[in-house]
Backbone bond lengths (Angstrom), bond angles and torsions (degrees), N, CA, C in turn:
res aa  C-N    CA-C-N  psi(-1)  N-CA   C-N-CA  omega(-1)  CA-C   N-CA-C  phi
1 M - - - 1.466 - - 1.501 118.08 -
2 Y 1.280 115.81 -21.42 1.532 122.47 179.15 1.571 106.02 -57.65
3 G 1.266 114.08 -50.26 1.475 118.58 -175.89 1.386 116.66 -71.53
4 L 1.223 124.46 -17.87 1.487 132.74 -175.68 1.578 104.44 -67.32
5 V 1.388 115.61 -55.80 1.369 122.09 -179.15 1.584 112.02 -58.62
6 I 1.235 110.99 -40.96 1.439 114.06 -175.89 1.545 112.24 -71.14
7 I 1.275 117.61 -40.45 1.432 121.35 174.93 1.489 115.24 -63.22
8 F 1.415 114.76 -47.05 1.418 117.69 175.42 1.533 112.66 -54.77
9 G 1.365 113.01 -43.00 1.528 127.10 176.72 1.534 112.08 -50.49
10 L 1.384 110.46 -54.52 1.435 120.06 -179.65 1.479 113.74 -68.15
11 V 1.303 122.21 -42.76 1.537 120.91 169.80 1.462 112.36 -58.86
12 T 1.260 119.46 -38.56 1.552 123.96 177.02 1.517 108.87 -57.69
13 L 1.225 118.03 -51.84 1.465 121.42 179.05 1.449 116.28 -61.10
14 L 1.346 114.78 -52.68 1.499 118.59 165.94 1.552 114.41 -44.97
15 A 1.351 115.56 -41.57 1.493 109.72 -178.67 1.475 112.64 -77.68
16 V 1.332 119.31 -21.76 1.477 118.05 170.52 1.496 110.98 -66.29
17 Y 1.281 119.53 -41.07 1.391 128.20 175.06 1.467 112.45 -58.26
18 A 1.294 112.25 -50.75 1.579 118.37 177.33 1.505 110.00 -63.75
19 T 1.295 123.32 -39.50 1.374 124.89 178.05 1.506 109.50 -58.40
20 L 1.328 113.57 -51.72 1.590 119.82 -174.33 1.504 109.46 -58.93
21 K 1.507 117.44 -43.59 1.423 118.40 -174.16 1.462 110.66 -74.03
22 A 1.426 118.92 -26.37 1.434 121.77 -179.23 1.459 108.28 -70.62
23 I 1.299 119.21 -43.39 1.489 126.82 -174.25 1.561 105.37 -66.61
24 Q 1.385 111.19 -39.52 1.526 113.51 179.36 1.416 116.33 -69.27
25 S 1.348 120.35 -28.29 1.497 124.47 175.24 1.530 111.54 -91.30
26 K 1.290 115.69 0.45 1.485 120.35 -176.76 1.492 115.99 54.74
27 N 1.330 113.26 49.46 1.383 122.36 -173.40 1.528 103.61 -107.42
28 I 1.378 119.06 102.45 1.402 121.98 -171.42 1.559 113.59 -65.92
29 L 1.180 114.37 -49.67 1.521 121.27 -177.21 1.540 109.83 -59.07
30 G 1.404 111.62 -46.27 1.395 117.06 177.16 1.592 111.94 -58.63
31 T 1.268 114.94 -40.42 1.499 123.46 -172.77 1.607 103.69 -64.60
32 V 1.321 110.21 -41.40 1.562 113.66 -171.31 1.580 105.70 -72.56
33 L 1.259 109.93 -45.51 1.536 111.31 -175.81 1.495 115.56 -64.19
34 A 1.468 111.94 -38.83 1.478 121.66 170.74 1.428 115.91 -60.26
35 L 1.302 118.76 -42.58 1.477 123.67 175.27 1.412 114.87 -61.78
36 A 1.365 115.67 -41.50 1.450 122.88 177.93 1.531 109.53 -63.57
37 T 1.265 117.72 -47.50 1.490 122.24 175.43 1.500 112.32 -60.51
38 L 1.349 116.24 -41.47 1.443 117.36 179.12 1.487 112.14 -67.05
39 G 1.417 116.71 -40.12 1.459 115.70 172.85 1.511 116.54 -61.43
40 I 1.274 119.41 -41.15 1.450 122.52 -170.46 1.502 104.70 -75.70
41 F 1.323 118.91 -55.56 1.440 119.97 -176.29 1.595 114.34 -66.81
42 G 1.345 112.40 -31.42 1.482 116.90 173.83 1.398 112.79 -60.98
43 F 1.284 115.42 -46.04 1.640 124.90 179.69 1.524 104.82 -62.41
44 F 1.298 118.92 -52.20 1.507 118.23 179.95 1.488 109.51 -59.11
45 T 1.345 122.74 -41.06 1.535 118.34 -178.85 1.510 109.69 -67.10
46 V 1.315 118.73 -42.54 1.401 114.54 -170.94 1.561 105.44 -72.93
47 M 1.295 124.07 -43.64 1.500 126.35 173.93 1.500 119.81 -56.13
48 T 1.351 115.30 -33.70 1.474 124.37 175.86 1.600 103.11 -71.06
49 V 1.225 119.56 -51.01 1.478 114.57 179.41 1.486 118.55 -63.29
50 L 1.373 114.06 -40.22 1.394 117.94 169.99 1.464 116.18 -59.25
51 E 1.319 119.33 -44.58 1.502 124.08 -176.38 1.632 113.15 -75.79
52 H 1.287 114.85 -37.64 1.398 116.32 178.50 1.402 121.32 -108.12
53 G 1.414 112.60 -19.32 1.444 117.49 -176.08 1.666 108.41 81.74
54 Y 1.274 106.63 163.52 1.452 115.24 174.22 1.588 109.53 -132.45
55 P 1.301 115.82 123.80 1.498 128.16 -10.86 1.580 109.16 -63.83
56 P 1.317 111.14 152.85 1.522 112.93 -178.19 1.513 113.11 -71.34
57 V 1.314 106.57 150.55 1.575 113.16 -175.90 1.492 103.88 -87.46
58 I 1.257 120.89 125.92 1.473 134.97 173.46 1.410 114.21 -98.01
59 H 1.417 122.88 112.35 1.312 125.10 -178.99 1.465 115.42 -76.97
């Protein structure tokens, strides 16, 4: 479970970078796909941290 939060966080940060680069280059399809990735993985990251905490509690 430790790696899941880290991987989701890294993918979210890469999606932020991709979104900014796509907006900067005026790439509409890239912006749409990067925003979709950012929304999905950002949601997964936030909900994983809220549900399990960081570091996650292992029973």
